[in-house]
C-alpha positions in Angstrom: -29.5 -1.8 9.3 -30.3 1.2 7.1 -28.5 1.1 3.8 -26.5 4.5 5.0 -24.7 2.5 7.6 -24.3 -0.5 5.4 -22.2 1.6 2.6 -20.4 3.3 5.4 -19.1 0.1 7.0 -18.3 -0.9 3.6 -16.2 1.9 2.8 -14.7 2.2 6.3 -13.6 -1.6 5.8 -12.0 -0.4 2.2 -10.2 2.1 3.6 -8.8 0.0 6.7 -7.8 -2.7 4.1 -6.4 -0.6 2.2 -4.4 1.3 4.7 -3.1 -2.3 5.9 -2.2 -3.4 2.5 -0.1 0.1 1.8 1.7 -0.3 5.1 2.4 -4.1 5.2 4.0 -3.8 1.8 5.9 -1.2 2.6 7.5 -3.3 5.5 7.9 -6.4 3.1 9.4 -4.2 0.4 12.0 -2.5 2.7 12.8 -5.6 4.4 13.2 -7.9 1.0 14.9 -4.8 -0.7 17.8 -4.2 2.1 18.2 -8.1 2.7 19.0 -8.9 -0.8 20.7 -5.3 -2.1 22.6 -4.8 1.5 26.0 -4.8 -0.6 24.8 -2.5 -2.9 23.3 0.1 -0.7 23.4 3.1 -2.4 21.3 6.1 -3.7 19.9 3.8 -6.7 18.6 1.3 -3.8 16.7 3.9 -1.9 15.4 5.3 -5.5 14.1 1.8 -6.4 12.4 1.4 -2.7 10.9 4.9 -3.1 9.7 4.3 -6.6 8.3 0.7 -5.7 6.5 2.4 -2.6 4.9 4.9 -4.6 3.6 2.5 -7.3 2.2 0.4 -4.5 0.4 3.1 -3.1 -1.1 4.6 -6.0 -2.1 0.9 -7.2 -3.9 0.1 -4.1 -5.7 3.6 -3.7 -6.8 3.3 -7.2 -8.4 0.0 -6.8 -9.6 1.1 -3.3 -11.4 3.9 -5.0 -12.8 1.6 -7.8 -14.0 -0.5 -4.9 -15.7 2.5 -3.2 -17.4 4.0 -6.1 
């Protein structure tokens, strides 16, 4: 296998795994936050979910970029 193909497969696998982690964490966060904070379901809970989702996404993308580079 050529060097270019190996690098391309590595990058594709990093991107795929990162995508799975981001969407899996969104599912887990949404489920755990709505279960635990259901009585307090307000705009604050939605803001908390949005904040944790954004932080998680940025962290995963950051580490994926580090691995790719």
